[in-house]
C-alpha positions as CSV (number, residue, x, y, z in Angstrom):
1,M,157.4,60.1,128.0
2,F,160.5,61.0,128.7
3,I,162.4,63.9,130.2
4,G,164.0,66.6,127.6
5,N,167.8,68.1,127.2
6,D,165.5,71.6,129.0
7,G,165.2,69.4,131.8
8,N,160.9,69.1,131.1
9,L,159.0,66.3,131.3
10,Y,157.2,65.4,128.2
11,I,154.5,63.6,128.0
12,S,151.7,61.9,125.1
13,E,148.5,61.4,126.1
14,L,145.8,59.5,123.9
15,Y,142.3,60.3,123.6
16,S,139.9,60.1,125.6
17,S,135.8,60.1,125.7
18,A,133.3,62.2,127.8
19,N,132.4,60.3,131.3
20,A,130.3,61.4,134.2
21,E,133.8,63.0,136.1
22,R,135.3,64.7,133.2
23,P,134.7,66.1,129.7
24,A,136.2,64.6,126.0
25,R,140.5,64.9,125.7
26,P,142.1,65.4,123.1
27,A,144.9,63.2,121.9
28,Q,147.7,65.3,122.8
29,I,151.6,66.1,124.8
30,S,151.7,68.2,127.7
31,I,154.9,69.7,128.3
32,R,156.0,70.1,132.5
33,T,158.7,70.8,134.2
34,L,160.0,68.2,136.8
35,D,157.4,69.5,139.8
36,G,154.2,69.0,137.6
37,K,153.2,72.4,136.7
38,L,151.7,72.3,133.3
39,L,154.4,74.9,130.7
40,A,152.0,74.1,127.6
41,R,150.1,71.7,125.1
42,C,150.6,70.9,121.6
43,G,147.2,69.0,120.1
44,S,143.3,69.3,119.8
45,E,140.0,67.4,118.1
46,D,140.6,67.5,114.7
47,Y,144.2,65.6,114.1
48,S,143.9,66.5,110.6
49,V,145.6,70.0,111.2
50,V,149.9,69.7,111.5
51,G,150.0,69.6,115.0
52,N,147.8,67.9,116.2
53,F,147.3,64.5,117.2
54,F,145.3,60.9,116.2
55,A,147.3,58.4,118.4
56,P,150.1,59.4,120.1
57,H,152.6,57.0,121.7
58,G,156.6,57.3,121.5
59,L,158.1,61.0,121.8
60,W,161.3,61.4,121.7
61,G,163.6,64.7,121.5
62,D,166.4,65.7,119.5
63,A,169.8,68.5,120.2
64,E,168.2,71.4,119.2
65,G,164.9,70.8,121.5
66,N,162.5,69.0,118.2
67,L,160.4,66.6,119.4
68,Y,159.6,63.7,117.8
69,V,156.0,62.3,117.8
70,G,155.6,58.3,116.9
71,E,151.8,57.9,116.7
72,L,149.4,54.2,116.6
73,E,150.1,53.0,113.3
74,V,145.8,51.5,113.1
75,S,143.2,52.2,115.6
76,S,141.9,53.7,119.0
77,N,139.7,54.6,120.6
78,R,138.4,56.8,117.8
79,G,138.8,53.7,114.9
80,P,141.0,53.5,112.8
81,R,143.9,55.6,111.5
82,P,142.8,57.5,108.5
83,A,145.4,55.6,105.7
84,D,147.0,59.1,104.9
85,Y,147.9,60.2,108.4
86,P,151.4,60.5,108.9
87,A,152.6,57.6,111.4
88,I,155.9,59.9,112.5
89,H,155.6,63.8,113.9
90,K,158.7,65.5,113.5
91,L,157.4,69.6,115.5
92,L,160.2,71.7,115.2
93,R,161.2,73.9,118.6
94,V,160.8,77.3,117.9
95,R,162.4,80.1,120.3
């Protein structure tokens, strides 16, 4: 996670399977204010769709507000990463 130039907290969240206390959650990126208010989430179950994630680990933003997400390269609790899956995503900030 990191604090962006906009003062918000960017958090990478790994996939978690369902259990008795909660439903499954997709791998995603959450954007929160510093006091914890959820502003946005990016990511859903189908990691083959652009903008979704397999196992996001590293996060960083550039001066223009674009977000870079580094993915785990080998496997996660969902199994091995597909061979053609990108190791780094660039998400462009839309204003």
